[in-house]
N, C-alpha and C positions, 0 to 999 in steps of 0.2 A: 218577316223582319230579319231572321237569321241569314236567309239567303241573300237579302239585300246588303247586309253588313259584309258578308263574305265577298260578294262581287266587288263592292267599293274598295275593300282592302286589297284585292288583287289588282284593281286598276290604279290604286294609289301607289303601291310598291310592286310593280310587275316582276322585276328581276329577282327580288327576294322571294316572291311567291314561286317562281319557276324553280329556284334553287331548293326550296323546301319540298316541292312536289317531286323533284328528281331524287333528293335524298331519301324521302319516304319510300319511293318506289324501289330504290336499291336495297334499303333495309328489309322491305317485305320480300324481295326476291332472294336475298341471302338467307332469310329465315326459312323460306320454302325449301331451298336447297339443303340446308342443314337438317331440317326435319325429314326430308326424303332420304338423305344419307343415313341418318340415325335409324330410321325405320328399316332400311335395307340391311344395315349391320345387325340390328336386332333379329331380323328374320334369318340372317345367315347364322348367327350364334345359336338360334333355336333349331336349325336344321342339321341333324347329325351327319347327313350325307355330304354337306358342304364342308364340314370340319373334320371329316375322316371317320365318323362314327364314334360310338362310346360317349363317355361323359367327360373325359380328360384327354387333352392332347399334349404329348411330350415332345419338346423341340430342343435343338442344341442350345446350350448356354450362350448368351450373347447375341442371339439372332434378333435382328430388327423385325418385329412383327409387321410393321407397316410396309417395309420393303418387301416382305414375303407376300403380303396381300396384294400389293400393286404390281408385283412381278418385276421389281427392279433388278438390276444386274447383280446386286449383292445377295439376292435370294436364289441365284442359279446353282450355286455350288455347295450349299450347306449339306451336311450329313452328320449322323450320330456315330461316332467311332465305337467299334465293338458292339454294334447294335444287337447281334445275336447273343452275345454274352449277357447284356443287360436284360434281354428278353428272358433267357433261361434262369439267370441267377437273381433277378430282382422282380420284374413285373409278373412273370409266370411261375415264380418259385413257390414251393409249398409254404414258405414262411408267410406269404400274403394271400393264401388261397381264400381266406374268409373275406378279405377286403376287395380283391380283384378277381372278377369272374372271367374276363376275356381280355386279350391284348392283341392288337393287329398292327404289325409293322407295315409302313407304307412309304413309298417314294412318289412324289407328285411333281410333274413338270420338269423332269431332269433333261437338260440339253444334251442331245446325242447327235452324232453325224452318221448318216446312212450313205454307204458307198455301193453303187450298183456294179454289176458285172462288167459294164461298159466303161467304168471309171468315173461316172458322174457322182457327185456328192451333194447331199441335201442335209440341211439342219432340221432336226425333228425334236419334238418334246415327247418324252416317254414317262410312263408311270409304272410302278411295280407294286404288287400286293400279293399276299398269300390268301387264296380264295376262302379256305375254311375259316381263317382268322378274321377276315373282313366280314364274312357273314355273321360270325359270332358277336361282333360289336354293332350289328345292324346297319352296315354300310355297303352291302353287296349291290352292285349295279343290276339293272334289269337286263337279263340275257334274252336277246331277240332270237338268236339261233346258235346252236352248238352247245358245248359243255364248258364249264369254267370250274375246273377241279385242281386240287394240289398235284404237282408233279414230284418227281424224286428230289429235285433240288429244294422244293418247299419243305418236304419232310425232313431233309437233312438239316436245313436251317433251323427249323423249330425243335426237332427232337432227334439229333444224331445218336447213333449207337455209341457205346463207349469207345469202340475201336475207331469209328469215324471222327469222333471228337479228338482223339489223340493225333490222328493223321492231320486234321485241320490245323491244329496249333503247334504241332511238334515236327513238321516237315523241315527239310533243309532249304537254303536260299542261295541265290547267286548274287554277287556284288553288282550294284546298279551302275549306271553310267557316271554317277557323281563320284564314285570311288576312284581316286587317282592312283594310289599305290596298292594295287590289287595283290601284290605279293605279301602284304601285311594282313590279308583276309584270313580269318579263322572262324570255325564253327564247331560246336561240340555238344554231344550228349554227356551229362554228368549225373552220376548216382552216388549216394552215400548210404551206408547201412551200419546200424549200431547193434552189436550183439546184445541180446537180453535173455533173461531167465536164468535158471540155475544150471550147474554142471551135472552131467550124467556120466555114468560109467561108459568107458569106451566100448563100442560094439563094432566089430569088424574094422577096426582102425579109425572109427569116427567118434567124435565127441561133440557135444552141443555147446555152443558159445553161451556165456552167461555174464550177469553182473553189470552189463552196460559199460564195460571197461575196455572193449576192443571194437574197432571200427575200421571201415574201408572207404576210401575215396576212389571212385572209378571214373575215368574220363576217356571218351572216344573222340579224338580231335582230328578234324580235317583242316589243313593249313596250306596257304599259298593261293595263287591265282587259279581258282577252280574253273575259270572260263578258258584257260590255256592248258599247257602241258606241264608247268612247273608247280606241282602240288602233290601232296601225299597225306598219309594218315598216321596217327600214333595212338596206341592204347597206353594210358598212364594209370598206374595203380599204386596207391599209398596205403599201407597197413600200419596201424598205430595201436600200441598197448598203452593205456593211460599211465603217464608218468614214467614210461619205460622206453622200449626200443621202437624205432620207426624203420620200416623197410619199404623200399620203393622198387617197383618193377615197371618195365616198359617194353613195347615192341613197335618198331617203325616199319611202315609199309609204303611202297611207291603207289602211284595212283592206279596201277593195274590191279592191285589187290583190294581196292576200296570201292564200295558201291553205296551211293547216297541218292536221295530223290528229293525233288522240289514238290512232290505231290503226296508223299507218304513219309512216315517217321522211321521206316525200317533202314537199318544201316548194317553193312557187312565190312569187316576188317579182317580179311583172311579167315583164320579159324575163329575169330571173335565176331560177335554180332549183337545187335539190338533189334528185336522183332516184336511188333505189336500183335498180341493174340486176339482172336475174335471177341473175347469178353472184355477187351480193353486193358488187360494186364500186359506187362513187358517181360519178355523172355530175354534175359541178359546173359551173355557168355563172354567172359574176358579172360584171355590167355596170353601169357608171356612166359619167358624162361623162368621156371621155378614156381609158377603160380597158375592156378586154374579156378576161376570163379563161375559158378552157375547159379543164377537166381531167377525167380519169378517175382516181380515187383507188382504189388496190387495197390493201385491208387484208391483212396477212399472216395466214395461218390461226392460230387460237387466240390471236391478239394483241389481246385486248380486256379492258376493265375493266367489270364488269357494272353498276356504278352504285351510288350511295348517295344517300339523302335524309335530311336531318335537319331538325328544327324544334322550336322552343320558343315557346309563345305564338303570336304572329302571324308569327314568322320561319320561313321555309322556304328550304332550299337543297338542290338536287339536281344530280347530276353523273354522267355516264357517258362512257366512252371506247370507242366502237365500233371505232376504228382507232388503236391505240397504236403500232403499227409498220406503216407503209404506204409505198407508192411512188406517184408521180403521173406521168402522161404527158399532154401537151396543149400548149396555146399560151397565151402571155401577151402581149397587145398593148396598148401604151401610145402614144397619139398617133399611131396608124397604124403604128408600128414593132413587129414581132412577134418573139418569141423562142420557140424550141421546147424543151420540157422532155421528157426521156426518162428514165424510171425515177428520178425525183428523190425524195429523202427527203421524206416527208410524214407528216401526223398529223391526226386528226379527233376532236373531243370535242363534248359537248352539255351545256349548263347550263340550269337553270330555277330559278325561285324569286323571293324578294323580295330585291332587290340594292341598294336605296338605302342608302348608308352602309356597305356590306359591303366588306371588303378580304380579301386572301388571299396566301399564298405558294404557288407552283405551279411545276412543272417536269416535262418529259418528255424523255428522251434515250436514244439508243442507247449501248450499252457493250459493244462486241464482239458476242459471241453473245447477249448479254442486252439487254433494254430495260426501263427503269424509269420509274415515274411517282411523283411525290411531291406532297403538297399538304396544306393546312389552310385553313379559313375562319374569319375573325374576324367575328362578328356585330356589328351596329351598337351593341349594348349594351356599352359599355366596361367594365362591371362583370363581365361574363362571364369565366370562367377561360379561359386560353389553352390550346387543345387541343394534344395532341402531333401530330407530323407523321405522316402515313400514307405509307409507301413500299411500292409494289407492284411486284414484280419478276417478269418472265417470260423465257422462252427460246423456242426453236423449238417446243416441245411445249406451250406455254401457261404457266399459272400456276406460279410457282416458290416464292415466299415473300412474307410480309408482315413489315415491320419498322415500329417506332414510335419514331423519334428524338424526344427531348424538345425539342430546340432546333435551329435552323439558325444557325450562326455565320457572319455576314456580315462581310467586310472591305471597307468602303466606300472603295476606293482609286481610283475613277474619278470624273472631273468631267465633266458634260455640261450642255448648255443646254436649257432649256425656255422659249421666249420670251426674256424678259430675266432669267430666274432661273437661277442656277448651282446644280446639284444634285450632291451626292456620292452615288454609287450603287455597288453591289457590283462589286468586281474579282475577288473570290474568295468562295467559300462552302463550308462543311463541315458535315456531319451524320453521326452514327454511332449504332449501336444494338447491343445484345447480347441475344439471345434464346436462353437456355440455352447450348448449344455453338455456336450460329450467331452470326456477327458480320457487320456490314456497315458500311463507311465509304464515303461519297460525297464527292468533291472536285470542285468546279466552278471552272473558270477562265473568266471572262467575257471575251469578245473584242469584244463590241459591245453597246451599250445605247441605248435611246431612251425618252423620257418623254412621257406624255400628261397634261395637266392635266384632271382629271375633274370639276372644279367646274362648276356649271350653265352659266355663260357660255361655257366652253370645250367641254364635252362636247356641247353642243347643236350645235356646229360639226363635231365630230369623229365622234361616234357610234361610239366605240371599244369594244372588249371590256372595258376596265377598269371602266366604269360606264355601262351602256346608257342610264340615265335622267339621270345627272348629279346630284350632291349635294355638300353640304359635309361634309367629314370631316377627321379629325385628320391623316391622311397623304393628301393629295389627288393626288399624282403617281403615276401608274401606270407602272411600269418594266418594259419588255419587253427581254429580254436573249437573246443568242445566245452560245454558248460550247462548251467541251469538258468532258465529264463523265468522271471515272475512278472506278471502283468497286473495292474490295478487301475481303477478309475470308475467311470460311469458311462453307460451307453443306453440312450433312450430312457433315462430315468432309473435304470437298474444298475446295481453294482457289477463291476467287471473285474474278475479275479481269476487267477489260475497260474500254475507253474508246471514246468516240464523240462525235458532235455532237448538241446538243439546244437547246431553247428554255426559258427560265425567266422567271418573273414575280414581282414583289413591289411594295411601295408605299413611297414616301418623302414 
């Protein structure tokens, strides 16, 4: 009976029946395809070797996962910036040793071009892995023949020696093709040292610095078009007694007396030099008429900022901090009178780029068990938007957090002299930020400040860090400050607090 009714319904409305049959068939086919795709994706998700091994895959922020899976053009060029830094300071750091047992950096399907000795060129897809790390996460391929072991490059990427790390992040640079006015290029090593401890009786003409009331700023500056012949170097040294005298010293050299390298951090300026020792310490010698400084600067383990470089058009600005928290031991001799520094608070950074007309806010300070760095750069184009402040926080295990305050609130409650000009400069400064459940507030109390006129007629004499080349700008006075920093807030549910001494910079 049912079959007869069905047959008669088909003959009664044949086109409607055909339409229903076709629709039902398409629906069944779509369902079969979706179930097949779902089963394949489930199998892929469960297969460690298909997803790179391990249990978590870390990808660049903003990457379209579907584009990456299907091999779209948007997935060809993605990468994770500072991947080696993230590996050492985050994923493989002692801080997370209980949670993370193994980490494997991998590059899959990168587009490369292979050129033969006869000039033929082929597009190829290449992948890169560190064998020992890939095996550790259970994703090692089956080796049919030969060996698959770490080489020297793999070892240096995973665990560089302290000296290798300094050379990797602290070497010098050459201006790229995008830099139009190469004569405005400048790059320098910068050190500061704060005398600490109590005074001792003079012994053989030497005395120990103390009280944290004396400090030195030391800059080794290379300026000009280093790809040509019109460039040279300058050693600039500023000595300051808190609330008292400022003495500046300098020595200028032509390019024949300067040695720098794009593969290592060592620098020679005639009788002065910066040399990375095998243990990762810096041997610093700065000499000019009337002054001779010899220091060994010891960076604290894990206390470094890997560096950033930004640029738009012909503007380039690069910055790295190989020694965010450091101590210095050595001697400082002025006019034949020497003082001995022992375990003095110190700091070292490195800048490069086009600096004419550029200004910045910057500071670095200890804060109890923490050390922080903050800064932002104002390009010479006054129409450019004001960038937020970057605050980089570390502790004894290295990187701790990044915050991005929108503003630095200065209170210009101090008056100082620069030549015949009276300047109102900061007496206090505050910045704060909220990142989810994490909060940070920084309060700076300025104890001392000095100003440098960076306009050409002045900077030609001084050779200071504020503008290595000298230029006209809206805020020509470079303000260097020493003071106390206090941090407060919460980080990962725990209170964040600490205070200490630091150095800070701005312009007026």
